[in-house]
C-alpha positions in Angstrom: 13.8 -18.1 -24.1 10.4 -17.8 -24.9 7.6 -20.1 -23.2 4.0 -20.2 -24.0 0.8 -21.4 -22.6 -2.8 -21.6 -23.3 -5.6 -21.6 -20.4 -9.6 -21.1 -20.5 -11.0 -19.0 -17.6 -13.7 -16.5 -16.5 -13.5 -13.3 -14.8 -15.3 -10.2 -14.4 -13.7 -6.8 -13.6 -14.7 -4.9 -9.9 -15.5 -1.3 -10.7 -15.3 -1.2 -14.4 -18.0 0.4 -16.5 -19.0 -1.6 -19.2 -19.2 -5.2 -20.5 -16.6 -6.3 -19.0 -18.0 -5.8 -15.3 -20.5 -8.6 -16.6 -19.3 -12.1 -16.4 -17.4 -13.5 -19.4 -14.5 -15.4 -20.4 -11.4 -15.7 -22.2 -8.6 -18.5 -24.0 -6.0 -16.6 -22.4 -2.3 -16.9 -23.6 0.9 -16.6 -21.5 4.2 -16.1 -22.8 6.8 -16.1 -20.1 10.6 -14.4 -20.9 13.2 -16.2 -19.4 17.0 -15.0 -19.6 20.3 -15.9 -18.0 23.6 -16.0 -18.2 25.6 -18.9 -18.8 24.8 -21.9 -21.6 25.4 -25.0 -20.9 28.2 -27.5 -22.4 26.1 -28.1 -25.0 25.0 -24.5 -25.3 21.6 -24.6 -24.0 20.2 -21.9 -21.3 18.0 -24.6 -19.7 15.9 -27.2 -21.2 12.6 -26.2 -22.0 10.8 -28.9 -20.0 12.1 -27.6 -16.8 10.5 -24.1 -17.8 6.9 -26.0 -18.9 6.7 -27.8 -15.7 6.5 -24.5 -13.2 4.4 -23.0 -15.6 1.8 -25.8 -16.0 1.6 -25.7 -12.1 0.4 -22.4 -12.0 -1.6 -22.8 -15.4 -3.6 -25.8 -13.8 -4.5 -23.5 -11.0 -6.1 -21.0 -13.7 -7.6 -23.2 -16.2 -11.3 -23.1 -16.0 -11.4 -21.4 -12.9 -13.3 -18.0 -12.2 -10.6 -15.8 -11.6 -12.1 -13.5 -8.9 -12.2 -16.4 -6.5 -8.2 -16.9 -6.5 -7.8 -13.6 -4.0 -4.0 -13.3 -4.6 -4.9 -11.9 -8.0 -6.9 -9.1 -7.0 -9.2 -7.8 -9.3 -8.1 -10.2 -12.3 -7.2 -7.5 -15.1 -4.7 -8.9 -17.3 -2.1 -6.7 -15.5 -2.9 -8.3 -12.3 -3.0 -11.8 -13.7 0.8 -11.0 -15.6 1.8 -10.0 -12.3 0.4 -12.9 -10.3 2.1 -15.2 -12.9 5.4 -13.2 -12.1 5.2 -13.4 -8.6 4.4 -16.8 -7.8 6.6 -18.9 -10.9 9.1 -20.5 -9.4 12.2 -21.4 -11.9 15.4 -22.9 -11.8 18.3 -20.6 -10.3 20.0 -20.6 -13.0 17.7 -18.5 -14.8 15.5 -15.4 -14.2 11.9 -14.4 -15.2 12.4 -11.4 -17.6 8.8 -10.7 -17.9 4.9 -12.4 -18.6 3.0 -11.2 -21.3 -0.9 -12.2 -21.0 -3.0 -11.8 -23.9 -6.6 -11.6 -23.6 -7.3 -12.3 -27.3 -5.3 -12.2 -30.5 -4.9 -8.3 -30.8 -4.6 -7.1 -26.7 -2.0 -8.1 -23.8 -0.8 -6.8 -20.7 3.0 -7.6 -19.8 4.4 -7.2 -16.0 8.2 -7.1 -15.5 10.4 -5.6 -12.9 12.9 -3.1 -13.3 
């Protein structure tokens, strides 16, 4: 399953030499890839709304935020944001999060997964 959401937020990259060291913002898109072992009686892994609820909880915290203020993200690179989402998303036990992809714009993304 793939579920996505979008939020707007600002950040600046600490230690970066270039324009991204300055305060700027993005319309971020996040994609979550969810897997499981068994479909239910009607052929569904999980109702999408049961995945959207925990995503919306995280997006609510990130939307229109200054991401540098969320200390548990660390330096708010796309990679660290993907890591943060991966480790803070609480999904139903029936499924597991395979990976998180974070898009800064339509051309570039970073993703986080554990092997």
